[in-house]
C-alpha positions in Angstrom: 10.4 -2.9 8.2 11.6 -3.9 11.8 8.8 -2.0 13.4 6.2 -3.7 11.3 7.7 -7.1 12.0 7.5 -6.4 15.7 3.9 -5.3 15.4 3.0 -8.4 13.5 4.6 -10.7 16.1 2.9 -8.9 18.9 -0.4 -9.3 17.2 0.2 -13.0 16.6 1.0 -13.4 20.3 -2.1 -11.6 21.3 -4.3 -13.6 18.9 -2.8 -16.8 20.2 -3.4 -15.9 23.8 -7.1 -15.5 23.2 -7.4 -19.2 22.8 -6.9 -19.5 26.5 -9.9 -17.3 27.3 -12.4 -17.7 24.5 -15.0 -20.5 24.6 -14.8 -23.0 21.7 -12.9 -20.8 19.5 -10.1 -21.7 17.0 -6.8 -20.4 15.9 -6.0 -20.4 12.2 -3.1 -19.8 9.9 -3.0 -19.8 6.1 -1.9 -18.4 2.8 -3.7 -16.4 0.1 -3.5 -15.7 -3.6 -4.6 -12.3 -4.7 -5.2 -10.2 -7.8 -5.5 -6.5 -7.5 -5.7 -3.2 -9.5 -4.0 -0.2 -8.1 -4.8 3.4 -9.3 -3.3 6.7 -8.4 -3.7 10.3 -9.4 -1.7 13.2 -8.2 -0.3 16.7 -8.9 3.2 18.2 -8.8 3.4 21.9 -8.0 6.6 23.8 -8.8 7.1 27.2 -7.2 9.9 29.6 -8.1 12.0 30.8 -5.2 10.7 34.3 -5.9 7.2 33.0 -5.1 5.9 34.6 -8.3 5.8 31.7 -10.7 3.8 28.4 -10.3 3.5 25.4 -12.5 1.1 22.5 -11.8 1.4 19.2 -13.5 -1.1 16.3 -13.0 -0.8 12.6 -13.9 -2.6 9.3 -13.3 -1.0 5.9 -12.9 -2.2 2.3 -12.5 -1.1 -1.3 -12.5 -2.6 -4.8 -12.3 -0.7 -7.6 -10.5 -1.0 -10.8 -8.5 0.6 -11.4 -5.1 0.6 -13.8 -2.2 0.2 -13.2 1.5 0.3 -15.1 4.8 -2.2 -14.6 7.6 -3.0 -15.7 11.2 -6.4 -15.2 13.0 -8.5 -16.2 15.9 -12.2 -17.2 15.5 -14.3 -16.5 18.6 -17.1 -18.7 19.9 -18.5 -22.1 18.9 -20.0 -20.8 15.7 -16.9 -18.7 14.9 -18.9 -15.6 13.8 -16.3 -13.0 14.9 -12.6 -13.1 13.8 -9.5 -11.0 14.5 -6.4 -11.4 12.4 -3.3 -10.1 10.8 -2.2 -10.4 7.1 1.3 -9.8 5.7 2.2 -9.4 2.1 5.9 -10.0 1.4 7.6 -8.6 -1.7 6.8 -5.4 -3.7 4.8 -4.0 -6.7 5.1 -0.9 -8.8 2.2 1.6 -8.7 2.4 2.2 -12.4 2.8 -0.5 -15.0 5.5 1.7 -16.8 7.8 4.4 -15.7 6.6 8.0 -16.6 9.2 10.3 -18.1 9.6 13.8 -19.5 12.4 15.8 -21.0 12.8 19.5 -20.3 14.7 21.8 -22.6 15.4 25.5 -22.7 15.9 27.4 -25.9 19.3 29.0 -26.5 20.4 28.0 -23.0 18.6 31.1 -21.6 18.5 30.0 -18.0 21.3 31.0 -15.7 20.8 27.8 -13.7 20.0 25.2 -16.3 17.6 22.4 -15.3 17.4 20.7 -18.6 17.3 16.9 -18.7 15.1 13.8 -18.4 13.0 13.0 -15.4 11.5 9.6 -14.7 9.0 8.7 -12.0 7.4 5.7 -10.5 6.7 4.3 -7.0 6.9 0.9 -5.3 4.7 -0.6 -2.6 6.3 -3.0 -0.1 5.9 -4.6 3.3 2.1 -4.4 3.4 0.5 -5.4 6.7 -3.2 -5.4 7.7 -4.9 -5.9 11.0 -8.5 -6.9 10.5 -11.8 -7.9 12.0 -14.5 -10.0 10.4 -18.2 -10.4 11.3 -19.8 -13.5 9.8 -23.3 -14.8 9.3 -24.3 -18.5 10.1 -24.3 -19.2 6.3 -20.7 -18.2 5.9 -21.0 -14.7 4.4 -18.9 -12.1 6.2 -17.9 -8.4 6.2 -14.4 -7.2 7.0 -12.8 -4.0 8.1 -9.1 -3.5 8.6 -6.3 -1.0 9.3 -3.2 -1.3 7.0 0.2 0.1 6.5 2.5 0.0 3.5 5.9 1.4 2.6 6.0 3.7 -0.5 9.4 3.8 -2.1 9.8 6.5 -4.8 11.7 5.5 -7.9 12.3 8.9 -9.5 15.5 9.9 -11.3 16.7 13.0 -13.2 19.6 14.0 -15.5 19.8 17.7 -15.2 22.6 19.3 -17.2 23.9 21.7 -14.6 22.3 21.2 -11.2 20.3 18.6 -9.5 16.9 19.1 -8.0 16.0 16.9 -5.1 14.0 13.7 -5.3 10.9 12.8 -3.3 11.3 10.8 0.0 10.0 7.3 0.9 7.1 7.2 3.3 4.8 4.8 5.2 1.1 5.3 4.4 -1.8 4.2 6.6 -5.0 2.9 5.0 -8.5 1.5 5.8 -9.5 -1.7 4.0 -13.0 -3.1 3.5 -14.1 -6.4 2.2 -17.0 -8.9 1.8 -16.5 -12.7 1.4 -17.6 -16.2 1.9 -16.0 -18.7 4.3 -16.3 -22.5 4.1 -14.5 -25.6 5.3 -13.0 -28.8 3.9 -11.6 -31.9 5.5 -11.2 -32.1 9.3 -9.6 -28.7 9.9 -9.2 -26.9 6.6 -11.0 -23.7 5.6 -11.2 -21.4 2.7 -12.3 -17.8 2.0 -13.2 -16.1 -1.2 -13.1 -12.3 -0.7 -13.4 -9.0 -2.6 -11.7 -6.0 -1.0 -11.1 -2.2 -1.4 -8.3 -0.3 0.3 -8.2 3.5 0.6 -4.7 4.9 1.5 -3.9 8.2 3.1 -2.6 10.9 0.7 1.1 10.9 -0.1 2.4 14.4 0.3 6.0 15.5 0.1 8.4 18.2 -0.9 11.5 17.4 -2.9 14.9 17.7 -1.2 16.0 20.4 -3.6 19.7 21.3 -3.9 20.7 24.7 -2.5 21.3 26.0 -6.0 17.9 25.0 -7.3 15.7 27.9 -8.6 12.4 26.3 -7.5 10.7 24.1 -5.0 8.5 21.1 -5.9 5.7 19.5 -3.9 3.8 16.4 -4.9 0.4 15.1 -3.7 -1.0 11.7 -4.7 -4.1 9.6 -3.8 -3.8 5.8 -4.0 -6.6 3.1 -4.0 -6.5 -0.6 -4.5 -9.4 -3.0 -5.6 -8.9 -6.7 -5.6 -10.0 -10.3 -4.9 -8.4 -13.1 -2.9 -8.6 -16.8 -2.4 -7.4 -17.9 1.1 -6.6 -21.4 2.3 -6.0 -22.1 5.9 -5.8 -24.7 8.7 -7.3 -24.2 12.1 -6.4 -25.7 15.5 
């Protein structure tokens, strides 16, 4: 979180300083309202410590949600056809609209190291920041490409009867985002953008922090994508 805040501030300073060198450009700040659909699919592989038994489970997840963001950008040139900016989304959202759970049982308590119990799983996205570039046409249409980072916080729990397997760690994922939109103006210095976007995140891959007494190791891999639309309102100087 601290590193991302520092990066955002450094980007804002760099964007602001461009106004001293670019001809007839403008600096803009604003807010946006967004709706998005997140989808994820992944697998969990469980391997016995003997290396002879493997179990693979797969699952899909998804959620639809709305969120706000703040942005700052610099528009180059008199016609403002090229833009560099940074966008930050405060708050968080769950990857899945409901928590996934399963209950494991063993007949007649046959296992020496019991791992019966209920497991739940979900993940939370937070502190999303995007650095982007836009190339516009004279009629206001533009294309966008950006590099993003997001924190993924796992929200898995378990209630084993005898021992506790490890949970999956939190991670920061990189992503590339692509968008198309239309930019217009209102009043003396106001502007708006209507945009559709797609964000493709790097694969989440991790091994659970299994307890020393666990009889198996678990590895999870998941792919995450987001499709959405936004309305942005801003003021330029």
